[in-house]
N, C-alpha and C positions, 0 to 999 in steps of 0.2 A: 217241437220246441221252437220258440221264436225269440230271436235276439235283436236288440237295437243298440246301436253304438253311434248315435248322432253326435255331431260336434257339440261339446259341452261348453257353454259360456261360463265365465267366472261367476260364482255365487256370492252376492254381497250381503246376504242375510236380511234383506229389507222387504221380504214378502209379507204382506199384511194378512194373507189368507191362511197362514200356517202350513202351506204346502212345502213339501220337500224339494230341494234343488234337483235339477235334472241329473240323471245318472243312467248309465247303461243298465239294461234289465234283461233277464231271461224269464220266460213264462212257460210253465208246463202244467198239464192236467194234474189235479190234486191226487188222483189215483196213482199216477206214476211217481209222484213225490212220496206217497205212502209206501209204495213198493221199495223205493230206494232206502227210505228210513228203516223199513222192516228188515231188509237185507243187512244193513249196517248193524242193527240191534242183534240180529241172528249171529253175525260174525263176532260181536262182543260176547254173546252168550256162549258160543263155542269156545272162545278164548278163556272165559271164566271156567268152563267145564274142564278143558284140557289142563289149565293151570292148577285147578283144584286137585287134580290127580297127582301132581308133583309135590304137594304139601305133606310134610310128616304128620302122622296122626298118633298122638300120645294119649288119646282119651280112652283107649280100650274099647269098651262097649258103648260108651257115652257119645255125645255129639262132639265131633272133632273139628279141627281147623278147616278141613276141606268141605265140611257139610254146608257151611254158610255160602261160599261161592257156588257150590253145586246147586243149592236151593235157588239162589238168585238166577243162575243159568236156566234152571227149569222154568221159573216164572217169566223170565225174558223170552224164552222159547214159546211159551203159551201166549204171551202178549203178541209176539210176532205172528203167530198163526192167526190170531184174531184180526190183526191189521191187514195181513195178506189176503185173508178170505174176504174181508169187506171190500178191499180194493179190486180184487179179481172179480167179485160179484158185480160191482158197479161197472167195470170195464166190459165184461161180457154182456151185461144187461143194457148197455147204452146210456145209463144215467151217469151224472157227474156231480161232484161236490163243488166244482168250479175250477179256478186256475190259481196256481201259486206263482207269484211274481217275486223274483229275487233281484233286489237292486244291488248294484256294485258287486256283481257276482265274482269278479276276480279278487276283490278284497275279501269276500266271504271264503273263497277257496284258500287264499293265503292265510287267513285266520285259522282255518281248519288245519292247515299244514303247521302253523306255529304251535297249535295245541298238541298235535301229535309229536312234534319235535321236542317239546319241553322235557319230558322224562329223560330222553337221550342226553340233552344238554345238561340236565341236573346231574346225571350219573357221571358225566365226563368232566364237568367244570365246577361242580358244587352248586349248592342252592343259590347263594348270593350272586355269583357271577352269572349263572344261567338266568335267574329271575331279573337281574338288572338289564341284561341284553334283551331278554324275551319281552319284558314289559315295555321297554323303550321301542322295540320293533312293533309291538301291538298298538302303542299310542300313535306311532307314525302311520300305521295302517288305518287307524281311526281318524286320521286327518289332524292330529295334534302335531303341528310342524315346528313350533317355536321351541328352541332348546331349553330356555329357562323353565317353562312349565314341565317339560319332559323330565328334567333333572329333579325338580321339586316333587313330582309325582313318584318317580322311581325311588328317590332318596327317602321320601316319607313312607312309602310302602315297605321298603327294606328296614327302616328304623322301627316301624310298627311291628313287623314280624320278629325282629330281633328282641324287642322289649316284651312282647306278649308270649311268643313261643319259647324262646331260649331263656330269657331271664325269669319271667313270671311262671311259666308252666314247666320249665326245665326240659324242654324237648329240643334236642340238638338238630339244627338244620344244615350245618356245614359238614 
């Protein structure tokens, strides 16, 4: 893994070549990226499988509520085996698909943390409070720094969800 964290000059947006502004990067072989993603998918499949076992089944002999997440878990497991076998074959054979470069890797990790934290926030603070704080934090993470656009984006999205889901579709979010 190679990381660079050179001093970053301020980006003025005036590049004529369409290039991205300088940012810290991390580069890894694509096969290691495949393995990390496959393990993450396998963890999600295991979570689906275990959670499916806790669902009540009122279907008798028919397809029940637990069958769908169990089937998804099986398909994810098969997909994971395919990804892992390809990555391990390339690693042991010496070939490579190239390098994966992640720009602004700290921002990417914080974004992942925000995604994982959202269900917890929603359970403890309700949809609207959690979504307002979460979306504002995500916008700041994406370099939207001026307060007026953040307020407009968050307010517009919350209004949209209120109108569409609660009023039009009758789905309670709070």
